[in-house]
N, C-alpha and C positions, 0 to 999 in steps of 0.2 A: 463510585469505585467499581472494579471488576467483580463479577460474581465469584463466590467462594468456589475454589477448585479450578478456576480458569487461570492458566499460565499465560500472561501477556508477552512473554519472551521465550517461546518454546524453541527447542532445537528440532528442526524438521528437515527432511531430505526428500527430494524428488529425483527424477532420472538425470537431470542436468544441473539443478540448483540445490543449494542448502541454505537454511535459515538458522540463525542463532542470535542470542542477545547481543545488542550493541554494547561496546565498552570503550573506555577512553583510548585504549591502544589502537582503535580502528580509525582514528581521525585521518591519518595520511591516506590510507587506502580508500576511505569513503570520499575524501575530498578529491582524490584522483578520479574516481568514478563520476564525481559531480562537476568537474572543472571544465566542462564543455558548454559554451553559451547556448547551443541548440537544445540542450536538456531543459533549460528554463525559459525558452522563447515564448511558450504559451502559458507560462505560469505568472501569477501576480508578482513574485519575487524574481524578476528577470535578471538581476545582477548576482544571483546566488552562486554563480560559478567563480566569483572572486573570493579569495581566501578570507578577507576581512568581513565579507557578508555571510560566508558559509560558517564561520566560527560560532556566531551566536545561534545559528540554526542547529548546529551539531550539539551545542550545550543544551538547547531545548529538547532535542531528541533524547539525550542522556537523562535529563531531568524527568522526562515523561514516564520512565520505567516501563514503557511498552514498545520501545523501538527495537527492531531487528535488522541485522545486516543480511544481505543476500550475497552469496558467493557462488562462483562458477565451480562446480565440483571437479571439473577436469584440471583447471589451473589453480584452484583455491583462491583466486583473486576476488576481492570485494567488487561487486558490480552495481550495488545500489542498496536501498533500504526501504523499509515500510514501517508501519506502526499500528498497533491496536490502541484505541482510546475510547473513553466514554464521553460522548458529546452532551452538552447541556440540554439539548432538545430531546435527547433519548437517554435519560439517566439510568434506565434499567436495561439498556441495550449495549451493543458493541459496535464499534465503527472501525473501519480499516481506511487508512489514508496516509498522507505525507510520504507517498511512494514515489521513488524515481529509480530508473535503471540507466546505466551507461548507454549512450546512443547506439553503440555497436550491437546491443541486444534488442533493439526495436525491430518490429516487423516479423519477428519469429514467434516462437512459443514461450519466450521467457516470462512475459507479463502474465500469461494464462497460467503457467506452472507456478509462479509465485503466488498468485491469487488463489489457485486451487489448493495449495498447501495451507495458506492462511485461512481460507474459508472452511476447509474440512476441519481444521482445528477449532475454529470458532463455533461451527455448527454442532460440535459435541456438547456445548454448553448453552448456546443461544439459538432461538428459533429463526432469527433474522439478523442481517448485518446491514449497517448503514455506511454510506459513502457520502462525503461532503466535498463538492467540487466547485472551484471558482467558476463563475460564469464565463470568464475568458479562456478557460482551459478546455478547449474543444477536444483535444487529443484524449484527455482523461474521461471526458463525458462519453465519447464513442467507445473507448475500451471498457468502461463500466457497463454500458448498455449491452455489449457483447457477452458479458457475464450473466445476463438475464436480469440485472437490476433495472428498476423502473424509477423515473423521476417522480417523487411523491409530492414535493413542495419546495418552495424557496424560503430561506430564513436568513436573518442577520444574526450571526453567532460569533462568540469570541472563542475561536479554536486555536489561534496562533498568537495571542498576545493583545489583540485589539479586535473589536467587532468589525465584521466584514460580511458581505453578501455571499451566500452559498446556495448551490443547487443540492438538494438532499435526495439521494437515491436510496431505495430500499431493495434488498435482495432477500427473499424468503428461502428457507431450506428447500422447499418444494420446487421453486423456480430454478434454483441452482442444480438440483438433481435432474431436471429436464434438460438443462444446457449440457451438463456432464454426459448424460445418456446420448444426446444428439451428437456431441463431438465424438463420443466413443463409437457410435454407429457409422459416422462419416470416416473414421480412421480405418474401419474394417478389421478383418482378422489379422493378427500379427504372427 
C-alpha cells in the first residue's frame, strides 16, 4: 500500500494542465481522449481505442484508487490519465504509469508538465519513483528517459491482471532535480 500521508489521487495544477481523482462520471470524457488508434499503436493493448476494450480498462483504473484524470486548464476537457501504484517488485516504493494523453497533446510540453506535477507530489513522500514500461512501447521508454529515469532491470510482473514482461526504470529525486534545473536553465529568464 501507499505510505501514510501520501495522497494517490491529489488535486494538482500546472500552467496548462490540472490533475484530479478519476471518478465514474469521467468515463465519456476519458474515452473520448482515448478513442484514437494512434494513442495505443505502440502499446500492448493496441485495441483499447474501442469502447468494449476501454470499459474494463476504465474499471481497473477506478478500482486502483490511484488513478487521476488530466484536464486542459483552458478548455477543462479531459485529455488523458495517469496512475500512482505500488508495484510488486518495489513494495516500499511508488510507481507512476498507465499514462496516456490525447494525441493532440503529443510533442509539446504536456507529458513533461503532467509528470512534473506527479513527480513533485511523489517526491514529497518517496526518495525515488519507478516506471514499468512494456518492451514494445518505445515512445514511453524515450519519454521516461527524458525525465532522467534510468533502466534498472527487466522483470515479469503482474501489473495489469496477468504476468507480463516490463522494463523497470528508476528515477531518484536527485536525478529529477538535475533534469528540472537543466530544463529551467534552457528556458532562460522569463
